[in-house]
C-alpha positions in Angstrom: 31.3 -56.1 56.1 31.8 -52.6 57.4 28.7 -50.6 58.7 27.9 -47.1 59.7 28.1 -46.1 63.4 29.8 -47.8 66.4 30.3 -51.6 66.0 28.3 -53.7 68.4 30.4 -56.8 67.9 32.9 -57.4 70.7 36.5 -57.6 69.8 38.1 -61.0 70.1 40.4 -59.8 72.8 37.5 -59.0 75.1 36.3 -62.6 75.3 37.2 -64.3 78.6 39.0 -67.6 78.3 37.6 -70.7 79.9 39.2 -74.1 80.5 38.8 -75.3 77.0 38.9 -71.9 75.2 36.5 -68.9 75.0 33.2 -69.0 76.6 30.5 -70.2 74.2 27.9 -67.7 75.5 30.0 -64.7 74.7 30.9 -66.1 71.2 27.3 -66.8 70.4 26.3 -63.3 71.5 29.0 -61.8 69.4 27.9 -63.8 66.4 24.3 -62.8 66.9 25.3 -59.1 67.2 27.4 -59.5 64.0 24.4 -61.1 62.1 22.1 -58.3 63.3 24.5 -55.6 62.2 24.9 -57.3 58.8 21.1 -57.6 58.4 20.7 -53.9 59.4 23.3 -52.9 56.8 21.6 -55.0 54.1 18.2 -53.5 55.1 19.7 -50.0 54.7 21.3 -50.9 51.4 18.0 -52.4 50.1 16.1 -49.2 51.1 18.8 -47.1 49.4 18.5 -49.2 46.2 14.7 -48.8 46.3 15.0 -45.1 46.8 17.6 -44.9 44.0 15.3 -46.9 41.7 12.4 -44.5 42.5 14.6 -41.5 41.8 15.8 -43.0 38.5 12.1 -43.6 37.5 11.2 -40.0 38.4 14.2 -38.8 36.3 13.2 -40.9 33.4 9.6 -39.7 33.6 10.7 -36.1 33.8 12.9 -36.6 30.8 10.0 -38.1 28.9 7.8 -35.2 29.9 10.6 -32.8 28.8 10.8 -34.5 25.4 7.1 -34.3 25.0 7.0 -30.6 25.9 9.9 -30.0 23.5 8.1 -31.7 20.7 4.9 -29.7 21.4 6.9 -26.5 21.5 8.6 -27.3 18.2 5.2 -28.0 16.6 3.8 -24.8 18.1 6.8 -22.9 16.6 6.2 -24.5 13.2 2.5 -23.5 13.3 3.5 -20.0 14.4 5.9 -19.7 11.5 3.3 -21.0 9.0 0.8 -18.5 10.4 3.3 -15.7 10.0 4.0 -16.7 6.4 0.2 -16.8 5.7 -0.3 -13.5 7.3 2.5 -12.0 5.3 0.9 -13.4 2.1 -2.5 -12.0 3.1 -0.9 -8.6 4.0 0.8 -8.4 0.6 -2.4 -9.3 -1.2 -4.3 -6.7 0.8 -1.7 -4.0 -0.1 -2.0 -5.0 -3.8 -5.8 -4.8 -3.7 -5.5 -1.4 -1.9 -3.1 -0.1 -4.5 -5.4 -1.2 -7.3 -8.4 0.4 -5.5 -6.5 3.6 -5.1 -5.6 3.6 -8.8 -9.2 2.9 -9.8 -10.4 5.6 -7.5 -8.0 8.1 -9.0 -9.1 7.2 -12.5 -12.8 7.5 -11.5 -12.1 10.9 -9.9 -10.2 12.1 -12.9 -13.0 11.0 -15.2 -15.6 12.6 -13.0 -13.6 15.8 -13.0 -13.2 15.8 -16.8 -17.0 15.2 -17.1 -17.8 17.9 -14.6 -15.5 20.4 -16.4 -17.2 19.5 -19.7 -20.7 19.8 -18.3 -19.8 23.1 -16.7 -18.4 24.3 -20.1 -21.5 23.2 -22.0 -23.7 24.9 -19.3 -21.8 28.1 -19.7 -22.1 27.8 -23.5 -25.8 27.3 -23.3 -26.2 30.1 -20.9 -24.1 32.4 -23.1 -26.1 31.3 -26.1 -29.4 32.0 -24.3 -28.2 35.4 -23.1 -27.1 36.2 -26.6 -30.5 35.2 -28.0 -32.3 37.3 -25.4 -30.0 40.3 -25.5 -28.6 40.2 -29.0 -25.1 40.4 -27.7 -23.6 36.9 -27.7 -23.8 36.1 -31.4 -22.9 38.9 -33.7 -25.4 39.7 -36.4 -24.4 40.0 -40.0 -24.3 43.8 -39.6 -22.1 43.4 -36.5 -19.7 40.9 -37.9 -17.4 43.6 -39.2 -17.4 45.4 -35.9 -16.5 42.1 -34.1 -13.6 41.6 -36.6 -12.3 45.1 -35.9 -12.5 44.8 -32.1 -9.2 45.3 -30.3 -7.9 42.8 -27.8 -5.1 43.2 -25.3 -3.9 41.5 -22.1 -4.7 37.9 -21.1 -7.2 36.3 -23.6 -8.9 32.9 -23.5 -10.0 31.5 -26.9 -12.0 28.4 -27.5 -12.2 26.9 -31.0 -13.6 23.8 -32.6 -14.4 21.3 -33.8 -10.9 20.4 -34.9 -10.4 17.4 -37.1 -7.1 16.4 -35.5 -4.2 17.7 -33.4 -2.3 19.1 -36.4 -5.1 21.6 -36.9 -4.7 22.8 -33.3 -0.9 23.1 -33.9 -1.5 25.1 -37.1 -3.9 27.5 -35.3 -1.5 27.9 -32.4 1.2 28.9 -34.9 -1.1 31.4 -36.4 -1.7 32.9 -33.0 2.0 33.1 -32.4 2.6 35.0 -35.6 0.3 37.7 -34.3 2.7 38.6 -31.6 0.9 36.8 -28.8 3.0 35.4 -25.9 2.5 32.9 -23.1 0.5 30.7 -25.4 -0.8 27.5 -23.8 -3.5 24.9 -24.5 -5.5 24.6 -21.3 -7.9 21.9 -22.6 -8.4 19.8 -25.7 -11.5 17.6 -25.5 -14.0 16.2 -28.1 -12.4 18.3 -30.8 -12.6 21.6 -29.1 -9.6 23.4 -27.7 -9.2 26.2 -25.2 -6.1 28.4 -25.6 -4.7 31.0 -23.3 -2.5 33.8 -24.6 -1.2 37.3 -23.7 -1.3 40.3 -26.1 1.1 43.0 -24.9 -0.3 45.5 -27.5 -3.9 46.0 -28.8 -4.5 43.7 -31.8 -7.5 43.2 -34.1 -7.3 39.5 -33.1 -10.3 38.2 -35.0 -9.4 40.0 -38.2 -5.8 38.8 -38.1 -6.9 35.2 -37.4 -9.3 35.4 -40.3 -6.4 36.1 -42.6 -3.8 33.8 -41.1 -5.7 30.8 -39.6 -5.5 27.6 -41.6 -9.3 27.3 -41.7 -12.4 29.4 -41.8 -14.4 30.0 -38.6 -17.5 31.7 -37.3 -17.7 33.9 -34.3 -20.0 32.6 -31.6 -19.1 34.9 -28.7 -16.8 37.9 -28.2 -15.9 39.5 -24.9 -12.9 41.5 -23.6 -11.1 38.4 -22.5 -13.1 35.4 -23.7 -13.7 34.3 -27.3 -15.6 31.3 -28.7 -15.0 30.4 -32.4 -16.6 27.6 -34.4 -14.8 26.1 -37.3 -16.8 26.3 -40.5 -17.6 22.6 -41.1 -19.1 23.4 -44.6 -15.7 24.3 -46.1 -13.7 22.0 -48.3 -11.9 19.2 -46.2 -8.7 19.9 -48.1 -8.9 23.6 -47.1 -9.5 22.7 -43.4 -6.5 20.4 -43.4 -4.2 22.9 -45.2 
């Protein structure tokens, strides 16, 4: 068996011959040296096998650890993906709730605005009525009704009228205003049966007298001013006449 390094076994040609062959002492020494070399080689081979087995065990253990880490990493990735999915669902639900809250807030603000406008209008009406009672200017007296009907109006006018039974009455009254030569007619508000119209008269017109003749219903004058009129529909008239 070959071994590493320089061989310590003498070559056969180096033995000295004796009378009956080679000298026994030299042969025995050579055999002992050969056995020692073989034993050393076997020892090195055994140590190499043990080291190889240890390395193989370490490799197997490392592979087992790598598989364990890979499995834990895969589980962590799955949990992360589930968490992302849950977060997306929660985020979508929050956006839906926020959208609903914004819509509800908008409806509340619009309702509050309408109520505030109506309260302001009623406050102004009450104040005007109070001023008219104190000063005798807001509600025309019987003697002053003819003067109110003959009053001339020109420019931008706001006219409030009501209560109206339905929208068709508002349309009929708007048509009557249009026939008087008014332009830029628009309905600014229509709430609880009362409507506020805005119009422009390019020439002076006896607006109340003309409306008394052309309006589809009778009305009473509550307030007159240069640019602000409040009329009340006569609720005592025949319903068929009001709907005409």
